C-alpha positions, -999 to +999 in steps of 0.1 A: -328-235-644-327-268-663-325-268-703-358-284-700-376-254-686-354-231-706-369-244-736-404-246-720-402-209-712-392-200-749-415-218-762-444-203-740-430-168-747-431-172-783-466-187-782-477-156-760-458-129-777-488-121-804-512-115-774-487-092-757-492-055-760-469-028-747-464-022-710-441+002-692-423-008-662-411+025-642-386+031-616-384+064-596-353+068-576-344+100-552-308+113-544-300+143-522-268+158-535-259+195-521-254+226-539-215+232-540-223+272-549-249+294-541-274+292-572-296+330-573-325+337-580-330+335-623-301+310-624-304+281-648-275+263-638-267+244-606-237+230-596-236+199-570-212+179-548-213+154-517-227+131-543-246+101-529-234+065-540-251+057-575-257+090-582-226+104-608-246+128-631-274+147-642-297+129-669-321+150-691-357+145-676-343+145-637-363+169-618-355+190-586-375+214-566-407+196-562-406+180-597-410+216-612-372+223-624-363+196-650-324+191-662-323+192-699-290+176-708-266+148-692-238+165-670-213+137-656-194+147-624-158+153-626-138+151-591-167+143-571-187+177-584-211+180-611-205+217-623-232+241-641-260+214-647-284+232-671-322+231-660-353+250-664-375+269-657-354+299-642-350+296-600-375+320-585-357+312-551-321+308-543-304+276-531-277+284-507-244+267-509-243+236-488-284+229-489-295+198-503-309+195-534-331+164-536-332+151-573-358+125-584-349+104-616-377+084-632-368+055-656-395+038-677-383+004-692-406-008-722-419-042-722-444-068-733-477-083-717-510-078-708-531-062-682-564-074-663-585-052-638-593-072-609-630-077-601-633-069-565-668-086-564-653-118-572-615-114-557-618-121-519-584-116-511-577-094-483-562-058-494-576-058-529-591-026-542-611-014-570-586-002-591-557-029-587-546-049-619-527-078-624-499-075-651-487-104-670-450-092-682-430-116-708-399-123-688-377-119-718-391-087-727-378-070-694-343-067-686-344-062-649-362-080-621-395-063-610-393-048-577-421-040-551-426-004-546-417+005-586-447+011-610-463-005-640-483+013-666-506-005-687-526+004-719-553+026-700-520+047-691-522+045-651-494+041-632-499+016-605-477+008-577-464-031-577-473-047-544-467-087-552-448-103-577-444-139-588-434-160-617-452-189-632-433-222-630-414-222-662-404-187-656-417-174-688-435-144-674-437-122-642-470-119-625-471-086-610-502-072-588-502-035-586-525-010-572-533+027-576 
């Protein structure tokens, strides 16, 4: 981007900052390591190996077994194995050695902007639904590039799935359309 557009983007962001409120950009990633040993009924730790790319630790808040078990501390892999990662509540069913353990990681990133609910009586675009929203996110408030399939959470607390992303010509803010 040219120096002129960089300066323009900064000026636009400064001018709009007072109007902006808190938003959340949410990503959800799934991993499927395998149990390196059997975890018995009542267990509150699990050891994992066969770690997929990008997964080298459990983090507090990671979940498994349909989201009903939550890891409580960060446990880093050593020599390709995560050993005795604590979670709660205790297992009600054993997990066999070698079984896939699907883990879901949700990451919320705070950002600034505003949300508008789309009026389906005046918006005639195909696919627009009653609960769709348009988010204008100040680009300098979000350290990552938004992605289709991620979610936005506005002041109403509803997580909506991103289905379209654009930017204004000065690249001062992201224009995100989401439904849900």
